[in-house]
C-alpha positions, -999 to 999 in steps of 0.1 A, spaced: 0 0 0 14 34 -10 17 59 18 5 94 11 26 124 19 6 150 38 36 173 46 26 207 31 63 218 27 67 190 2 36 199 -17 37 237 -24 8 234 -48 -15 223 -20 -2 250 3 -9 277 -24 -44 263 -30 -51 264 8 -39 300 10 -61 310 -20 -91 294 -3 -85 312 29 -81 345 11 -113 339 -8 -133 333 23 -117 364 40 -127 386 11 -164 375 14 -189 399 29 -204 391 63 -237 380 48 -219 357 23 -199 341 51 -230 336 72 -249 321 43 -221 297 34 -218 286 71 -255 281 73 -256 261 40 -229 237 51 -243 233 86 -277 225 70 -261 197 51 -245 183 82 -276 185 103 -297 169 76 -272 141 71 -270 134 108 -307 135 115 -321 118 84 -292 99 68 -280 100 32 -308 79 17 -334 105 28 -351 130 5 -336 157 28 -300 147 19 -285 178 2 -250 165 -3 -220 160 20 -210 191 40 -176 207 34 -166 208 70 -133 226 62 -152 255 47 -178 254 75 -152 256 102 -133 284 85 -165 303 80 -172 298 117 -138 312 127 -143 342 104 -177 349 120 -160 347 155 -131 369 143 -156 395 130 -176 393 163 -207 381 144 -232 356 158 -232 321 144 -266 312 130 -283 284 149 -302 259 127 -331 240 141 -347 211 122 -385 213 127 -415 191 120 -447 201 104 -481 195 120 -484 163 101 -452 149 115 -433 152 83 -398 165 89 -391 199 74 -358 218 70 -354 244 85 -358 274 107 -328 296 112 -323 314 144 -294 336 153 -274 323 183 -262 350 206 
């Protein structure tokens, strides 16, 4: 089995791509960062609650981007949105109500 090399100093192309990704997220507006965080968190909560074979599955979350957006929100002293999965009166699960966590 071939061992993968995860040392960033030996892969400058990965380091450059990572830096570009960070700069792109930093250049986003507050609303764009909040929306991106909310979108990835929605995917994660839907996956955890209903599973990937559900009609509520919206793809796998990009947790790296989600965590970076969360850090940016914290650095900018903005509240992280709190996502709550709700159910309709009929008992069918519905996604989602968004509250601001303070």
